[in-house]
C-alpha positions in Angstrom: -83.4 -12.2 26.8 -84.0 -10.8 23.4 -81.1 -10.9 21.0 -81.6 -7.1 20.3 -81.1 -6.5 24.1 -77.7 -8.4 24.3 -74.7 -6.2 23.6 -77.0 -3.2 23.0 -74.4 -0.8 24.2 -72.1 -1.7 21.3 -72.7 -0.1 17.9 -74.8 -2.1 15.5 -73.7 -3.0 12.0 -74.4 -0.5 9.3 -73.0 1.2 6.2 -72.3 4.9 6.6 -73.3 7.5 3.9 -69.6 7.9 2.9 -69.4 4.0 2.3 -67.5 3.1 5.4 -68.7 0.0 7.1 -69.4 -0.4 10.8 -68.9 -4.1 11.4 -69.2 -6.5 14.4 -66.2 -9.0 14.7 -66.5 -11.9 17.1 -63.4 -14.0 18.1 -64.2 -17.3 19.8 -62.4 -20.6 20.6 -65.1 -23.1 20.3 -63.1 -26.2 21.5 -64.1 -28.3 18.5 -67.8 -28.0 19.4 -67.3 -30.6 22.1 -69.5 -28.7 24.6 -73.2 -27.6 24.5 -73.9 -26.8 20.8 -77.2 -25.2 21.6 -75.6 -22.8 24.1 -72.6 -22.0 21.6 -75.2 -21.2 18.8 -77.1 -18.9 21.1 -74.0 -17.1 22.3 -72.9 -16.4 18.7 -76.3 -15.4 17.5 -76.7 -13.0 20.5 -73.5 -11.1 19.5 -75.0 -10.4 16.0 -71.6 -10.6 14.2 -70.8 -9.9 10.6 -67.7 -11.9 10.9 -66.6 -14.7 13.4 -63.0 -15.7 13.8 -63.2 -19.2 15.1 -60.4 -21.3 16.9 -60.5 -24.9 17.4 -63.1 -25.4 14.8 -63.8 -29.2 14.0 -61.0 -30.6 11.8 -61.3 -34.4 12.0 -64.0 -36.9 11.1 -66.8 -35.2 9.1 -65.6 -31.8 10.1 -67.3 -30.1 7.1 -70.7 -31.4 8.4 -70.1 -30.0 11.9 -68.9 -26.7 10.5 -71.9 -26.4 8.3 -74.2 -27.2 11.2 -72.7 -24.4 13.2 -73.0 -21.9 10.4 -76.6 -22.8 9.7 -77.5 -22.6 13.4 -76.0 -19.1 13.8 -77.4 -17.8 10.6 -74.0 -17.4 9.0 -72.0 -19.0 6.2 -68.6 -20.6 6.2 -65.9 -18.5 4.7 -62.7 -20.4 5.0 -60.6 -22.5 7.3 -61.4 -25.6 9.5 -59.3 -28.6 8.8 -57.4 -27.1 5.9 -56.1 -24.4 8.3 -55.7 -26.9 11.1 -58.4 -25.3 13.4 -58.9 -21.6 12.7 -62.0 -20.8 10.7 -63.9 -17.8 9.4 -67.8 -17.5 9.3 -69.6 -14.4 7.9 -73.0 -12.9 7.4 -74.5 -12.5 4.0 -73.5 -8.8 4.2 -70.0 -9.8 3.1 -69.0 -10.0 -0.5 -66.1 -12.5 -0.7 -63.2 -11.5 -2.9 -60.8 -14.5 -2.0 -59.9 -16.8 0.7 -56.8 -18.7 1.6 -56.0 -21.4 4.3 -52.4 -21.2 5.4 -50.4 -24.0 7.3 -47.5 -22.8 9.3 -44.2 -24.5 9.7 -44.4 -27.2 12.2 -42.1 -27.9 15.1 -41.7 -31.7 15.5 -43.7 -32.9 18.5 -46.0 -29.9 18.6 -49.5 -29.4 17.0 -49.9 -28.1 13.4 -50.9 -24.5 13.4 -52.4 -22.3 10.6 -54.3 -19.2 9.6 -57.7 -18.9 8.0 -57.8 -15.7 5.9 -60.1 -13.8 3.5 -60.4 -10.6 1.7 -64.0 -9.2 1.9 -66.0 -6.2 1.0 -68.8 -4.6 3.1 -70.4 -1.4 2.0 -67.6 0.6 0.3 -64.9 -1.0 2.6 -62.5 -3.7 1.5 -60.4 -5.4 4.0 -58.5 -8.6 5.1 -59.5 -10.9 7.9 -57.3 -13.5 9.6 -58.2 -16.1 12.5 -55.4 -17.6 14.3 -54.5 -19.9 17.2 -51.0 -19.5 18.2 -48.6 -22.1 19.8 -48.4 -23.0 23.5 -44.6 -23.1 23.0 -43.1 -19.5 23.5 -40.5 -19.5 20.7 -42.7 -21.0 18.1 -45.6 -18.7 19.2 -43.3 -15.6 18.8 -42.3 -16.8 15.3 -46.0 -17.3 14.4 -46.7 -13.7 15.5 -44.2 -12.5 13.0 -45.8 -14.7 10.3 -49.2 -13.2 11.0 -47.9 -9.7 10.6 -46.2 -10.7 7.4 -49.4 -12.4 6.1 -51.5 -9.3 6.8 -48.9 -7.1 5.0 -49.0 -9.4 2.0 -52.8 -9.5 1.5 -52.6 -6.4 -0.6 -55.5 -4.6 1.1 -55.8 -1.1 2.7 -57.1 -2.5 6.0 -57.0 -5.7 7.9 -58.4 -7.4 11.1 -56.8 -10.3 12.9 -57.9 -12.2 16.0 -57.9 -15.4 17.9 -56.5 -17.4 20.8 -52.9 -16.0 21.3 -51.9 -18.4 24.2 -50.2 -15.3 25.5 -51.0 -12.4 27.8 -50.7 -8.7 27.1 -47.4 -8.6 28.9 -46.1 -11.6 26.8 -43.5 -11.2 24.0 -45.8 -12.3 21.2 -48.8 -10.3 22.3 -46.5 -7.2 22.6 -45.1 -7.9 19.1 -48.7 -7.9 17.6 -49.7 -4.8 19.8 -46.6 -3.0 18.6 -47.7 -3.1 14.9 -51.5 -3.3 15.2 -54.1 -1.7 17.3 -55.1 -4.0 20.2 -58.8 -3.2 20.1 -59.4 -3.8 23.8 -56.6 -1.5 24.9 -57.8 1.3 22.4 -61.6 1.2 23.3 -62.4 -1.2 26.2 -65.9 -2.3 26.4 -67.6 -5.1 28.5 -65.1 -7.5 30.2 -61.4 -7.9 29.8 -60.6 -11.5 30.7 -61.3 -14.4 28.3 -60.2 -17.4 30.2 -61.8 -19.3 31.8 -65.7 -18.8 31.8 -65.9 -20.2 35.4 -63.1 -18.0 36.7 -62.0 -15.3 34.2 -58.5 -14.1 35.2 -56.5 -13.7 32.0 -56.8 -12.2 28.6 -55.3 -14.6 26.1 -57.8 -13.9 23.2 -57.8 -10.7 21.3 -58.8 -8.8 18.2 -56.4 -6.5 16.4 -56.9 -4.0 13.6 -54.6 -2.0 11.3 -54.2 1.7 11.6 -57.1 3.6 9.9 -59.7 1.3 11.3 -61.7 3.1 14.0 -62.2 1.0 17.1 -65.7 1.6 18.6 -65.5 -0.9 21.4 -64.1 -4.2 22.2 -64.3 -6.7 25.0 -66.1 -9.7 26.4 -70.0 -9.2 26.3 -71.2 -9.1 30.0 -74.9 -9.3 29.4 -75.0 -12.9 27.8 -76.8 -15.5 29.7 -74.2 -16.9 32.2 -75.4 -20.4 31.8 -74.9 -20.4 28.0 -71.4 -18.8 28.3 -70.3 -21.4 30.8 -71.8 -24.4 28.8 -70.6 -23.3 25.2 -66.8 -23.7 25.5 -63.9 -23.2 27.7 -63.2 -19.6 26.4 -65.2 -16.3 26.6 -66.0 -14.6 23.3 -64.4 -11.4 22.3 -66.6 -8.9 20.4 -65.6 -5.7 18.6 -67.4 -3.0 16.8 -65.1 -1.4 14.1 -65.5 1.3 11.5 -63.7 0.4 8.3 -63.1 3.2 5.9 -64.3 3.0 2.4 -61.7 2.1 -0.1 
């Protein structure tokens, strides 16, 4: 299957005459690249993203080498995150002009995993916007607090528009998911495209991964690509990718 045929019903990246940017954003939990790296790279390339919001990026021994290899194999560059953000990572295409990046470690509950955010402010075309990748806690109270920290972080970025996404470890009817959807656009709910459920590839039955956008960003479509090779999707990792096409207004 040619890359151009995959996700062909979703708008392609472009800069509009008014300077607004149509961008493709992919959110994907890659389970520390412990599965089939060839399949993982093929899935990401097929989605033709401008930005990839990664969760469970390599973060231990030689993590930079592994992250660089993934970026090279997907024809992207590493933007921020990885070990300094305790797992979340951002990749981007050369279309992005990077203004700044910041890796954020969140308060840690004793006995639970360290969590963090990978963040950046970028420009594409005439649009300027913030980006945040997250992987929220399995523990309900900590997860809810982290949802509030995510909203606070977006508000503090000093940008007219922002996009956030990741593995929420929560479903749409959950308290944390509802907290985020109450302040941001849940892109799947606004403009569903493709499939809904993100876990697991062998038996999709729940939506625990999502992409959100601030008001003013137009959602052109969002969901799990259904026309990716099934063997690759199953072999790449234990989550399904979420892909969104968004139109970000010029500054």
